N, C-alpha and C positions, 0 to 999 in steps of 0.2 A: 653470806655479806650484806650486812644490811646497807642501805645511801649512804650513810656519810664517811664508813670504811672505803666505797667505791670513787666516790667523791674525792677521796684524798689521795689512793691512788691513780686516779686522771688526774689530778693538779701535781703530781711528782713526777709522771712520765711527761707529760705535756710541758710543763712548767709554764701551767697557764691558769688563769682564774676559772673555773667551771661551775657555771650555773648549779643550782642546787638540785631541777625538775631534769637537770642531763641523766644524770643514771637510768631514770625510773622510761626514756626513749631510747637510750643507746643497747645496741641488742648486749647478748651479754657474752656471746663468742668476740664482740669487739674491745672486751675490757682486760688494757696489757695484763701478761702476766709478772708480777713488780718482787717475784720471789729472792731473784738477781740484783743486791745492790748496786751494781755500776748501772747509771743510765744507758751508756754508751753503748754497752754490749746486750744492753734490754732494748734498743732499737736497731741494733746492728743484727738480732738473731730471727725477728720478723720480715726484714728486709732478703724477702728473696727476690732472684734476678726477673723469676717472670712474672711478678704481682708489684713489687717493690713497694715501700714502706715510707721509706725517710724522706720523700717528697711531699708526702701526708701528714705524718708524725714530727717531722723536723720544719716546718713551715706554718705553723699554726692552727693545721686543720686538725680536728678531733672526729677519727673513725668511728660515724653511726649504725654504720648499716652495710653490708656485702650484701647485691639485688642479682642476682647471675655473678659476671664479673662486673657489673657496673658499680661503682661507694658512692654510697651519701656519709656528705662532709661538712659538718659544721665548723665554721669560723670563727674558734675560741679568742682568737690573736685580735681579732680589727672588726667584724665588721658585725656580724650574729646572724650571719646568713646563713640558709645550710643550701648547697650544691651539690650534684650530682655528676661525678666522673667517668667519663665512658670506657669502657677495657678498648675498646678497638683504636683510637686516636690518642688517646689521656686527654680528652681537650674535658675540661671543667666549666661546666652551665652554672650560674645561679637560678634557682627555684623556687626558693622558699625565704621569707625577708625573719625569719623567726623559727624559733625548736617550738615553738605553739602549733604555728602553721604545716612544718611539716609531721607533725604528731598530730595533726587531723587529716593529712595525709596517707598518714600509714592507716587510720582507722578507717576510713573509705576505699581504699587499695585500687583508685585508678590511676591512670598514666599522669606522669608527676606534670606542672607547666614547666615553659621556661619564661622567664621575666627577660625582659628588653630594657630596666633601669637597670644602673650598675649599682652600688653599695658607696658612700662617699667612705673616704679611708683617712683612716687618723695617724697612719703608718708613711714613712719615706715611700717603704714596699710594700705594697700588700701582700693581703695572703696571697693572693691566686696569683701576681705576678713573681710573689718567693716562691709557692707550687711547683712553678713553671720552671722554675731556674734551679729548683733541686733536682728533676728531671734527670742529670748530669749522673748525680749519687746513687740513682735507683741502681746503673749498673755498673757504673766505680765501686759502688761498695756492696755491690750484689752477693748476697749469699747463693749460689748454682743448688736445685733442686737435685739431692744426692752427693755421690762423685761420680766426673767426668773425665773419662782419660782422653776427649777429645781436645784437641787445640784448636781446632778452626770455632769447635762451639764457643767456647772462650773468647777469640778474636770477635765473634761476630759480636758478641753483649758489650765488649770495649769498646766496637765501631759506634755503637750505640750511643755510648759516654761519650766520644771523641764529636759528635754528631752534637748532642742536647750542651755542652760544654761551650762550643763556639756557640750555638745558638743563646744561651745564656747570656756569656758576656760579651757577643760582638768580636771573640778572635783572642788571642792573648797577648797581644800587645795594648790593647782596651781596658788589661784589668788595673794596671796603677791608677787611670785619670778615673774611673767607674770605682775604687775603693776609695781615692781621695775626696770624693761626692759626697761618698756613704758612712765613712766612719765617724761622723759627729752622731752619729745615731745608734752606734753598737752599745751604747752605756744603757740604752735602756730595752732594747729587744736585742734577746738573746736570742733568738731563728732568725734573725740575718748573722748576728754574730758568729752562730755554728757553720752559716751558710758560706762564709767569709774562711774560716779555721778549714773547715775544708777544702776549699778552691786552694789555699798554700800552702795546704799539706799536699796536694795533687801537684802541686810544681817546686813543690823542695825548696820552696822560697824562707829563709829560718828568718829573716828580717824582718816579712811582712808578716809572718806567724806571732814573731816578738810583740810586734805592737798591736795585733790586733788580742793578744793575750795584756796589754797593757789600758787596751780602748777598753774590751768587754766587759758585761757587767760584772758586778761583783758578790760573790756571798750567793752565786745562783749553782746549784745543786746540777744541774744538766748541761751549762758550760762547762763546768769546775771537770766535770764529767770527761768530757771530747776532747780538752785540752792536756788532762791529763792522758790519757792513751796517745793522743799525736803528738805534742809537742819532745816528747824523748826519742821522735825517728830517727831524727837526721836521717841521713839519704841511704843508710845502712838496714834502719830498722823494719820489721815488719809488723802485722797485727794478729792475735793469738785467735782474734774472733774473725780473720778472713785471710788466712796462710797464700791466698792468691797476691793479694795487695801488691807485696813489692816488683811480682812480673807485671801486674797491669799498671804502675804509676811507672815503669822504664818504657814500656810501650808509648805510653801517653807523653811521656817526652822526647822518644825518638818521634812520636806525629810534631812534637812543637816545636823542632827541629828541621824541619823539611827545609828546602831549599831556597822558596819562596815566599817565608814566615819573614819580616822585620826583626823577628828576634837576629837573625843571622845575617843582615843587613854587613857586618863589618865584615865579611868571610868572602876573600879574596881567588880562593881555587880551592879544588877538592882534598888537596892536603889538609889544610885549614881543618876543610869540615869534617875530613876523618878525624883529625884528632880530637875535634872538639865534640862528636859525637860519640867517639872512644871513652871519653872523660863526666859523661852523660853517663854511658853504662857502665864505667867502674864503678860510679855514686850511686846506681841505682839497684845494681848486681841482679841483670837482667837473666842472666844466667848460672843458676847455683851448680855446682860443680860436681854432683853428684845427680846431675839430669844423663838421662843416655842420650849418645851423638842425634838418635834419630828426633829426641825432641827439640834437641839445641838448631840442629838445618832447619825445623821446620822455623820456630821463632826466628832465627834469625832471616830468615826470609820475609817472612812478615815485617820485620822493624825493616829491611835493607829495600825492600818494593815499591816503595815510592820515592825514593834517593835516584832509583835506574842507575846505579851506577857499577857496572863489574868489578871496574877494581878496588874501587871501595869495599863492596861487598867480600871480594877473595881475601883483602888483606884483613877485615874482620874475624872471617874467620878462620885464619891465621891465628889470630888475637887471641880467640876463646876457644876453637876444636884443638885439645893437644892433649 
């Protein structure tokens, strides 16, 4: 494949202008497979939960190379700098001020530098910050390696998703003011708009989803692909590319309904809480009717654990396990 074809493929996948020299620098194995027409499916397909991809491919970082388990990333969305992402703590460090400096480093094969200065961002949210925000999606939308029957393994990844989501947003109660501050930038920033679309989908907030669709970029294939897949889901839909999605979102909503959440300030007693969370369950379909009893009990234990209310738990079991 010639460099022009590779460049066009990269520009479509990342929805960014790609420097003509980048195909000469980017490792061949990092050129995305664009046989699939659907960009949503293409991004999710490479988002394996153990290594992740959405934090890089949707934030505006182009993956140049994987060295061991570390990534070299080119900021095509904002600064034009090259960064290294550590597999140990997922920390992203700025190392080179240009692709040319990175290419010179690869030719001499010495340890990469760590720059003390930071690039000046031209965006409301820098690519580095946006990549950190996207961390929760690595697990929330992550594809498991092979098929696992271990529900505890799945739960571990969802715990990562919950923690990173809280870190990225400051908590569920901070979502609306955060969105109000950033919504003027969505039209010109597809990667920020897609992030907000994923947040609204996780929260099943249809009003927020509709507003993002209205404010998002026009005639952008990446944004349109994600909007087309996510907006019809409602409370009951599932994703073909990610069959675990329905249960993951339901568990996420349960954690949002913890008694200490400001979301539930209006709840005055356990009975009201029971009916509120039961409504979340019915809308999210956390338990599929075809699941066996063992799996149902395990999931119920997970969901009710933090509520620490035996009466609530017994009532929930009576409602679901029949």
